[in-house]
C-alpha positions as CSV (number, residue, x, y, z in Angstrom):
1,M,152.6,243.5,287.0
2,K,155.7,243.2,284.9
3,K,155.9,245.4,281.9
4,N,156.9,243.7,278.6
5,N,159.8,245.1,276.7
6,T,158.5,246.1,273.3
7,Y,161.9,246.9,271.9
8,K,163.5,243.5,271.5
9,S,166.4,243.2,269.2
10,V,165.7,241.2,266.1
11,N,168.4,239.2,264.4
12,T,168.0,240.4,260.8
13,K,171.2,238.7,259.5
14,A,170.6,235.5,257.6
15,R,173.0,232.8,258.8
16,V,175.2,231.6,256.0
17,V,176.4,228.1,256.3
18,T,179.7,227.7,254.5
19,K,181.5,224.5,253.9
20,P,185.0,224.3,255.5
21,K,187.8,224.6,253.0
22,S,189.7,221.5,252.1
23,I,193.3,221.3,253.2
24,P,194.8,221.4,249.7
25,K,192.7,224.5,248.9
26,S,193.7,226.2,252.1
27,V,197.4,225.4,251.5
28,G,197.0,226.7,247.9
29,N,195.5,229.9,249.1
30,K,198.3,230.5,251.5
31,L,200.9,229.6,248.9
32,A,199.3,232.1,246.4
33,M,199.2,234.8,249.1
34,L,202.9,234.3,250.0
35,L,204.0,234.2,246.4
36,G,202.0,237.4,245.8
37,V,204.1,239.1,248.5
38,I,207.5,237.5,248.0
39,I,207.8,237.7,244.2
40,P,207.3,241.5,243.8
41,I,209.6,242.3,246.7
42,A,212.3,240.0,245.4
43,M,212.0,241.4,241.9
44,L,212.3,245.0,243.2
45,I,215.3,244.2,245.4
46,S,217.1,242.1,242.7
47,Y,216.6,244.8,240.1
48,S,217.8,247.6,242.3
49,M,220.8,245.7,243.6
50,N,221.7,243.8,240.4
51,M,221.5,240.5,242.2
52,N,220.1,237.1,241.3
53,F,216.3,237.0,241.7
54,F,216.2,233.4,243.0
55,S,218.7,234.1,245.8
56,I,216.8,237.1,247.0
57,A,213.5,235.2,246.9
58,R,215.2,232.3,248.8
59,I,216.4,234.7,251.5
60,L,213.0,236.3,251.9
61,S,211.4,232.9,252.0
62,I,213.8,231.6,254.7
63,F,213.0,234.8,256.7
64,V,209.3,234.2,256.5
65,L,209.9,230.5,257.3
66,V,211.7,231.3,260.5
67,I,208.9,233.6,261.5
68,S,206.2,231.0,260.8
69,I,208.2,228.3,262.7
70,A,208.5,230.7,265.7
71,A,204.7,231.2,265.6
72,Y,204.1,227.5,265.4
73,L,206.4,226.8,268.4
74,K,204.8,229.6,270.4
75,G,201.4,228.0,270.0
76,E,202.6,224.4,270.5
77,V,205.5,224.3,272.9
78,I,205.2,227.3,275.2
79,Y,201.5,226.9,275.9
80,A,201.3,223.1,275.6
81,N,200.2,222.6,279.2
82,P,196.8,224.2,279.9
83,K,197.3,224.1,283.6
84,A,200.5,226.2,283.3
85,I,198.7,229.3,282.1
86,Q,195.1,230.4,281.8
87,H,194.5,232.2,278.5
88,D,191.1,233.8,279.4
89,N,188.9,234.5,282.4
90,S,186.5,231.6,281.8
91,L,186.3,228.8,284.2
92,T,187.7,225.5,283.0
93,N,186.5,222.2,284.1
94,K,188.1,218.8,283.8
95,K,186.4,218.0,280.5
96,N,187.8,221.2,278.9
97,I,191.3,220.5,280.2
98,E,191.2,216.9,278.8
99,H,189.9,218.2,275.4
100,K,192.7,220.8,275.3
101,I,195.3,218.1,276.1
102,I,194.0,215.8,273.4
103,R,193.9,218.6,270.9
104,K,197.4,219.8,271.8
105,N,198.9,216.3,271.5
106,S,198.3,216.2,267.7
107,H,201.2,218.5,266.8
108,F,201.5,218.1,263.1
109,S,197.9,218.5,261.9
110,L,197.6,220.1,258.5
111,K,194.4,221.8,259.6
112,K,196.5,224.3,261.5
113,G,197.3,227.5,259.7
114,T,200.9,227.8,260.9
115,V,201.7,224.3,259.6
116,Q,200.2,225.2,256.3
117,V,202.3,228.3,256.1
118,V,205.5,226.3,256.9
119,L,204.6,223.8,254.2
120,S,204.0,226.6,251.7
121,M,207.3,228.3,252.5
122,L,209.1,225.0,252.0
123,I,207.4,224.6,248.7
124,I,208.5,228.1,247.7
125,I,212.1,227.5,248.8
126,L,212.2,224.2,246.7
127,C,210.8,226.1,243.7
128,T,213.5,228.8,244.0
129,Y,216.2,226.1,243.9
130,L,214.5,224.4,240.9
131,G,214.0,227.8,239.2
132,Q,217.7,228.6,239.6
133,V,218.8,225.3,238.2
134,I,216.5,225.7,235.2
135,Y,217.7,229.3,234.7
136,K,221.4,228.3,234.8
137,A,220.6,225.4,232.3
138,I,219.0,227.9,229.9
139,V,221.7,230.6,230.2
């Protein structure tokens, strides 16, 4: 006779169903996070070196933009063909490969985080140019 296991694990966590964030809210969150990092660093560097704040912020923004474009290209260009490299040890069937090919063909989807970061960095760079023009007009 088979003995029943009396010590079964019980899932005590309640499943919380969250709505997915909208694209503008997600871009806004990334923009706020990047501004929260770039502005204090640019203020500190511009104060310590007696340089223009907007030029330092622009240099930092371009640096982060290059990094985010490299991350985007790594995910899209290098691993575009699922037959070229197998990312994990799971078996892939023809249906999965077709799904990956369809998903990989939509390059500029705003649902991807790296595209949102690139868009946020372009917004920050444009704001630095606009801020510098406004600053020069006031002073």
